[in-house]
Each structure stands twice: as structure tokens, then as C-alpha cells.
C-alpha positions, 0 to 999 in steps of 0.5 A: 233313226233310233228309239228313245232310251226311256231310262234317260226320261226316268232319270230326268224325272227322278232328278226333278223330284229330288230337287223338290225334296231338297227344297223341302229339306231346306225349309227346316235347315235354312232361311227364316222359318227353319228354327220354328219348323224344326221346333214344331216338328221335333225332327219328324220333317227330316224323317219324312224327307229321308223316307221320301228320298229313299223311295226315289233312290230305289227306282231303277231307271233301267226298268221304267215304270211310269205308273210308279213314277206318277205315284211317287210324284203324288207322294212328293206333292203331299210332302212338299205341300205339308212342308210348305204349309208348315213353313208358312205357318211358322213364319206367320206365327214368328211374325206375330200375325196370329196375335198370340192365338197359337201360344194360347192354343199351345197352352190349351192343348198342353192342359188337355193332354195333361189329363191323359198323356202329356206326350200328346201335347203339340204346338200349333201354327196359324192356318186357314182352318182348324186342322191337324198336319197329318204328317207331323201332328202340328195343329193348325188354328184358324186365324182369325177365328172366334177367339176363346169361343173357338177353343173347344174346336181345338179339343176336337183337333186334339181328338185326332191326336188321341185317335192316332196315338193314345194307348191304354195299358191293361195291367192284368194282361200286361198288354197295350192297345190303341182303343180308337185305332182298334175301333176304326180298324175295320173301316176305310175310305170316307166311312172311316173319316166320318167315324173319326170325325164323330169320335173327335166331336165326342172326345171334345164333348167328353173332355170339355162338357157343354162348351163344345156343344155350345160352340157347335150349335151356336157358331159352327153347325148348319141347321139347314143341312141335310141330316143324311151324311153324303157318302163321300163326305169326310164328316158326318152331317151337321144334324148328326154331329149335334145330335151325337154331342147332345147324347154324349153330354147326357151320358156324361151328366149321368142319371142323377136327379140332382139339379146339375149345371149340364141341364141348363146348357143342354136345355138352351142348346136343345131349344136353340137348335130346334128354333134354328131348324124350325121352318127349314127343309124337312131333310134337315131333321133326323129320322127315327132310323138315322137317330137310332144309328147315331145312338148306336155309334155314340154308345160304342164310342162312349164305351171307349171313352169311359173305360180307356180314356176316362182320365179326360172326362169332364166333371161339372165343378161347383167353382163355376157358380163363382166364375159366372158371378165374377163374369156377370159382376165386374166388382166381384173378386176373381176366384183364386183356384179350384177351377180348370180351363173347361170350367172357365169356358163353361162359365163363359157360355153360361153367362153368354146364354143367360144374357141371350135368352133374357134378351139382354145385349151382350156385355163386351167386357165379360169376354175380356174377363173370361180371357183373364181367367183362362190365362190363370187356369192354363199352364205357362207358355213353354219357352226354349230357355 
């Protein structure tokens, strides 16, 4: 009896993995999802597939290395998972299962990118959670989500694109740097992931103002969560995230004694968070040491944001007064111009919180009026024509 020629086993495994790569390639070249997938990824999926195929063709069956084959199998898993997720999202969007929310997300992200670099604008697909496809930078919008109240979460997801791609040019030295990547460079593993997520929270706060903090406090964060971030967690703890966003908003507001629109929403968010944490587990409250560590992190990111990403900074607009008047009183005329999508979101939260803290029931139609204002404030939808 002769021994098994292991090169035969290696060839069989390579052939099977090659079939999986071929299937991913077909997602963008054949079938109902092909056109949308190619449009979403701008050809990047083709490059990913080509690179994966190259990894397998470089393997020599005559020199079996099963540890390497296992690693390549995991790589193919990642590629096929991303490809299939994109294809399913493309089909869902094309079929209208997102009820137009991804088209709105596209416009919102394009408006946000225009504050710094339009090349960073990305399209979106429906998903089971807000996230970014790491392979292609396509944004996933959770469907269904909370509608316009969740748009600030898309600014957090855009922060991931900013973290990986936005660069700053120094005219004096004629050098280009990637400020966020440079700041994250010394970190790895969960610590890097946590710091990236914190940056994305702070970026969204910096770009949108109070609306991101309000979405975090009133819709997202768990006030009973432990304040200490778990070592292997991908995100900072919710108490840390809220504390950091509040602190950056105070920085964005500045030190002026002038009565400012930031003040009202900061006050309400602080008050609400304190009420939600009251009577909860003591572990949910930040210690002085945890607060001090978080302040140091916020100060470091503030330096990056305010110097190298300053074009994204939100400035409170006097137009918000007219926007809130229109939202609260349907008969008031719609302001014609002079406001941004961020102004509309802040006016919506201002209107909502005034009603909540006055003990009034929420009026159903001001949400529709907010959506109409957003439609006016956002850039038009991009079509293939």
C-alpha cells in the first residue's frame, strides 16, 4: 500500500476555493444584482476577487502547507461574506425594500463629504445594522431604523471613511498626512477598534452638533451599562461614549458667555442622562479616573479635528430659530435658504425636546415637516443618466 500524494489534496482544496471566488465574481457580472453591485463598489470588488485569486494561484501543491491553506480559506470566507452581503443589499435596495432610506442616506453622506472632500462620498445598501463594508467602503443603513432621527448615526459611519481615507496637505512642508490613521498607528487589536469608534462618535458630534448627542442619549446608549469598557469590546462603553460626546460638544460650543443654541440641548441631554442613570447600578457611573482618561482622549481627537478636519466643524446657525418656528407651527412659512441638513436635525431635536420636557404629547406631523426640510437641504439624488 502506497501513501497518499498530498499534492492531490492540496489541488482539490484550491479548486474548491477557486469555485467560491468564481461565485463572488459572478455577483458583479451576472444576475439581477450585478449592475447595482458594480455601481456600489466602483470596480473594487473586481480587484478584491483578483487579489484573492492571486493568493491561491501562488500556492504550490507540491509543497503542502495546510496551515497556510486554512488561512487562505478564512480569507475566502471574508471575501464571499462581503460579496454576498453587498449583493443581497443591492437586491433589497433595487426592490425598494428600504422604502427610499438608502437614497436619503446617499444624499446625506454626499452633503457631509462635501464639507471636506466629495471623493469620500459613498453609496449605501440596506443592512441589519449601521456599519461600513470594510472591503468596499459601502455604508450599510439599518432597515428599518428610526428614520430621520437615525441620520446622525450615518455621520458616525462616515467617520470610519474619514478615519481610513481623508488626508490633509501641509502647504508649508508640501507633505500629505492621514491624521486619523497616524493617530491610530501605535494601537492594535480591540484597543485600536475602541479608539476608532470613539473618534467616529466625536467626528459625528463635531460635524452635526447636538443632534448626534441627542440620538446617542435618547435612542442608542444604555444608561445601565458598565462604565468600564470591556477589554475585548469593539466599542467604548456607552457611558464613556456619552461623556465624550458631551465634552466635545462643549468644546465645539466654545467659551463665549453668549446665550447659545448648544446650551439648551446640552442641558436637556445632561439632565435626561442623569435621570436615566439614577437608581441604576453604581458601575454605570464614571469614576473620576475614568472621566480623566476619557477627557485626555477627547482632547487628543479635538486637536486632530479642529486643525486637520476643521472644514467639517458645525457652527450653530441663526436659521434654526425659523426652522423650529416652522416645525412647531404648521402655518408658518418654510425658510427658503441659509440652513444645512445639520441645522434641520438640530431644529427637529429642539422641537421634540421642548415638547417632551413640557410634558406635551409629540405632534405627529412635525416629523413629516422635518423630512420636507431635509429634502430641501440635501443635494439632489445622483442618477446614472
